[in-house]
VOGU-3710 file (C-alpha; in Angstrom, 3 decimals, decimal comma):
1> xxxxxxxxxx> 0,000/0,000/0,000  2,792/2,417/0,909  4,440/1,729/-2,453  1,221/2,673/-4,236  0,906/5,914/-2,256  4,503/6,873/-3,084  3,981/6,145/-6,771  0,829/8,283/-6,912  2,498/11,120/-5,023  5,563/11,120/-7,260
11> xxxxxxxxxx> 3,576/11,033/-10,500  1,170/13,746/-9,388  4,073/16,000/-8,435  5,793/15,526/-11,774  2,654/16,508/-13,646  3,238/20,065/-12,458  6,136/20,284/-14,833  3,822/19,558/-17,763  2,024/22,833/-17,072  5,268/24,675/-17,744
21> xxxxxxxxxx> 4,884/24,922/-21,528  1,336/26,153/-21,129  2,327/28,635/-18,432  5,158/30,092/-20,458  2,883/30,420/-23,468  -0,209/31,785/-21,708  0,638/35,490/-22,070  1,207/35,068/-25,788  -1,859/32,871/-26,156  -4,169/35,507/-24,758
31> xxxxxxxxxx> -3,049/37,879/-27,509  -3,081/35,310/-30,308  -6,661/33,916/-30,429  -5,944/32,043/-33,614  -2,291/31,380/-34,169  0,543/29,126/-33,195  2,839/29,265/-30,201  6,094/27,343/-30,081  7,809/26,486/-26,807  11,240/24,899/-27,032
41> xxxxxxxxxx> 12,634/22,173/-24,832  15,298/24,635/-23,659  12,603/27,104/-22,560  10,772/24,389/-20,642  13,923/23,150/-18,890  15,046/26,665/-17,958  11,630/27,590/-16,531  11,249/28,205/-12,826  8,944/25,217/-12,264  11,589/22,835/-13,599
51> xxxxxxxxxx> 14,687/24,479/-12,115  13,024/25,070/-8,721  10,395/22,364/-8,135  7,670/23,084/-5,586  8,779/20,152/-3,423  12,241/20,135/-1,862  12,366/16,360/-2,241  12,497/16,717/-6,045  15,824/17,361/-7,772  17,478/16,835/-11,151
61> xxxxxxxxxx> 14,194/17,382/-13,023  14,494/17,290/-16,810  11,751/17,464/-19,438  12,711/15,626/-22,633  10,442/16,368/-25,583  10,180/13,453/-27,980  7,983/13,007/-31,049  4,410/12,769/-29,742  5,286/12,748/-26,042  7,172/14,357/-23,181
71> xxxxxxxxxx> 9,329/12,413/-20,753  9,975/13,849/-17,292  12,802/12,402/-15,249  13,697/13,429/-11,718  15,121/12,263/-8,444  12,808/11,968/-5,443  14,655/12,014/-2,103  12,746/10,547/0,799  13,050/12,230/4,178  13,918/10,786/7,541
81> xxxxxxxxxx> 16,711/8,673/8,947  16,497/6,148/6,148  16,391/8,687/3,325  17,152/7,498/-0,176  17,206/8,951/-3,683  14,643/7,336/-5,988  14,890/7,879/-9,744  11,490/8,532/-11,334  10,548/8,651/-15,012  7,128/9,528/-16,426
91> xxxxxxxxxx> 5,985/9,626/-20,049  3,097/11,933/-21,013  1,134/12,241/-24,253  -0,886/15,347/-25,151  -4,598/15,122/-25,892  -6,764/17,876/-27,375  -10,443/17,522/-26,512  -13,117/20,203/-26,887  -10,439/22,814/-27,543  -8,535/22,042/-24,352
101> xxxxxxxxxx> -5,156/20,474/-23,729  -4,639/17,674/-21,264  -1,787/15,252/-20,722  -2,223/11,513/-20,273  0,237/9,414/-18,312  1,423/6,745/-20,747  3,946/5,099/-18,423  5,875/5,662/-15,230  8,672/4,004/-13,344  9,886/4,496/-9,805
111> xxxxxxxxxx> 13,303/3,128/-8,935  13,236/1,208/-12,219  9,958/-0,593/-11,506  6,940/0,244/-13,703  3,661/1,204/-12,092  0,640/-1,011/-12,714  -1,948/-0,306/-15,409  -4,556/0,027/-12,666  -2,546/2,722/-10,891  -1,882/4,523/-14,186
121> xxxxxxxxxx> -5,626/4,554/-14,912  -6,356/5,953/-11,431  -3,787/8,727/-11,904  -5,179/9,669/-15,320  -8,725/9,739/-13,962  -7,683/11,951/-11,056  -5,759/14,379/-13,251  -8,159/14,718/-16,183  -10,492/17,140/-14,407  -7,580/19,195/-13,085
131> xxxxxxxxxx> -6,126/19,595/-16,568  -9,497/20,575/-18,025  -10,123/23,189/-15,337  -6,597/24,591/-15,548  -6,723/24,948/-19,316  -10,183/26,494/-19,310  -9,202/29,118/-16,732  -5,838/30,038/-18,269  -6,279/29,987/-22,042  -8,738/31,735/-24,320
141> xxxxxxxxxx> -9,943/30,326/-27,626  -10,065/26,745/-28,781  -6,907/24,754/-29,118  -6,962/22,743/-32,339  -3,655/20,877/-32,387  -0,662/20,074/-30,247  2,488/18,797/-31,862  5,431/17,542/-29,838  8,726/17,116/-31,679  12,203/16,284/-30,429
151> xxxxxxxx> 12,889/19,938/-29,674  9,626/21,848/-29,344  5,969/21,930/-28,365  3,708/23,632/-30,926  0,218/24,777/-29,809  -2,253/25,957/-32,473  -5,470/27,856/-31,760  -8,434/28,265/-34,112
//
């Protein structure tokens, strides 16, 4: 049970980094209302959310854009007398639905062990509403496409 709680906590914390491209593009998006915004992998990795994660236990966070997905790797350091550094990797795929962007957890590993399909489904169900609400409150217009390449994230509004 404790393993499941840790896995959920780690994955939910890493999802914050996926908001980075949208956050860095939001000021431009409000002025665009029908154009394209490009956010590079360098911009994402130099953003405050990635370089200074909200949780002190997270370090070495890197967002790697790959064709059709984003991979977030980080180190989670447990606290207490028996502290240890746990490598975590999550793979996210973008989904555009009703003009809104959300990210779906495709896979995740903690300390080299993959999480179960059941846990992945629970995480995606828990996060889907949060993504929808975040996108709706932060971005005007209707998003039509999201393209992830090896070096950039391209958001297109209608």
